[in-house]
N, C-alpha and C positions, 0 to 999 in steps of 0.2 A: 106518240101516244102517251097520255098521262096514265101512269100505272093505276091510280085510284079509280079510274073509269072502269077497270076490270072487276071491281067489287060486285057490280050488279049483273055480271055475266057468269054463266056456268063455267066450270073448269073445262079446259080443252081435253078432248078424248080422241082416240083413234091414232092411226099411224100414217095417214095420208101425207102429212107434211114433215114427218120425222126425218131428222138428219142422221146419216150414217157416215162413219169414217173407217174405211178398210173393213167393212162388215160389222163394226162395232156400233151399236146404237148409242148416240150421244145424249147424255143426260147432264143436267146442270142444276145446282142448288146453292143454298146459302147456310151459313152459320149465323143466325140472328143473335145479337147480343146487346146488352146494356151494361152500364157502369154504375155501380152503386154510389161511389164517391169519386170525385175528380179533383185534381189540383194541377194547375198549369206549371207548378214548380217542381213536381215530382213525377216519376214514371208510374205507369199503371201496374198494379200487382195482380196476381192471379186471384187473390181473395176479393178483389174489387169487381170481378166479372161475373155476370150471369148470362147463360145461353138458353135459347128457347128450343125445346124438342117437341115433336108432335108424335102422336100414335099412328100406327098403320091403320088403314081403312078396315082391315080384316082381322086384326089382332092387337093386343095391348103393347106390342113391341114399340120402342121409342127410337126415333131417328130425327135427323135434320131434314127440312123440306127440300125436295128435289123432284125433277121430272124431265120429260123430253124437251130437247132443244129443237125448235121447228124452223123450217126454211124461210118463213116470212118475218123472222125477228133476229136481231143480233143476240149474242150470248149474254150480254148484260141485261137486256130486256127479258130474256127467257128466265134468267135467275131471279129477277125481281118478280116476274109474273108467277112463277111456281111458288115462291115464298108467300105471296099474297093469297093465292088460291088455297094453299094447304095450311098455312099458319096464321093468316089474317093480320100480317104486320107489314108496315111500309117503313122504309128508311134510306140511309145513305149507303150505297154499295161501295165496298172497299176493293182491295186488290184481289186478284185471283190467287188462291191458296195453293193450287196445284191441280194435277190431272192424275187419275187413277184408272187402271183397268180392273174391273171386278166382275164376278160371276153372280148373276141374279139367282137367288135361292128359289124363287118361284117359277122362273121361266127356263132355267138351265141354259141361259145364254150369257155371253160376255158383253159388257157395256164399257163405254169410256165416260167416266164421270169427271166433271169440273166443278170445283167448289169456290165460292166467294165468301167474304165476310159481309155482314150487313148490320150497321148500327141502327137500331130500331128507334124511330122518331114518333111512330103512331101505332097503337095497338087497337085494331078494329073490333067492334062488338059483333058485327055480322060480316061473314066472308063466305066464299063459294063452298068450302068443304067443312063448315062449322058443324054440321050434323053428323059427319062421319069420322071426325078426328078430335082428339083432345090435345091441348097444348099446355106445356108445363115449363115454367122458368125454373132453372136449377143452377147450382154452382158447377164450375168446370169439373171438379172431382166427381160430383154426382153424374154428370154427363158421361164421363169416362166409363163409369160403371154401367149406366143404363142404356147407352146407345147400342143398338143391335148390330151395327155394321162395322167391321174392322177398318174399312177404308175411310169411313166417316170419322172414326176415332183418330186416324192419322191426319185427316184434315183439321180436326180440332187441335191437335198438337201443333200443327203448322200455324194455325190462327193464334194460339196462345203465345208461341214463340215470337211471332211477328209483332204482336201487340205489346208484349212485355219486355222485349229486348230493346235497349236504348239504341237509337240510330246514331251512326257516326256523324261527326261534324262535316260540313261540306268540304272543307279543305283537307280532310283526312281521307286516305284510301280506305274504301270499305273492306272490312275483314270478312273472309269467307265464313259462312255459318252453316251448320248442319240443318238449319230450319228451312232451307230452300229445297223444295221438292220438284223434281222434273220427271215427266213421263218417260218411261223406258220403252223405246220403239225399236229395239234391236232384234236380231234373230233369236236372242235368248228368250224374248217375250213370246215369240211364236212357238218355241219349243216348250215353254212353260205351259202355254195354253193347250198344246197338244198332249201334254203329259197327264197322268192320272191325278184327279182332284176329287175331293169329297163334294158331294152335291150340297152339303150343308155349309160349306165354307165360301166366303168371299175370297177372290184372288186379287192381290194387289202387287203391282210391280212398279218400282220407282227408283230413281237414282238420287243420291244426295250429292249436291254440288257445293 
């Protein structure tokens, strides 16, 4: 399916095809970005990056586009679809940034979120949720301040680290980096979820490898 064909369709709703993993609703999203200046001879600096945030449908809170991963699509298509539906941008999907367990502030339920990077190649004038969301390009530092969800801020840090850290040469052994995030699926996670938590806080659990 060509992702741009979804522009004329309404956003997906309902839970009939929703994926779950061990009781966690699976959601997927993207950090859309653009680069203000590039040079093939130099690495990308954080000052060169702009990321796209969108408002919530029901409040001015800002976040990155994300939504439910459904049974009839692979995870990459789901990420691109949600980004088109909510933010109205199309681009080149990058690597998976990581997976997070978080608690929904509105539904009081736990979800498993996966985030990708997306290099924006086209910004649409019309998209399915144009009338219910605002989209704003901003610097990484602004996004750190304005993004409403702590787990998305962690995804942003993973994205920045991945994009701005020079890659090792092929003949060199890769050096372990604190930027690689891995989902924590241990018994400690189950204990964490069963323990007391504030209803207003997202819950994140990850391992640094």
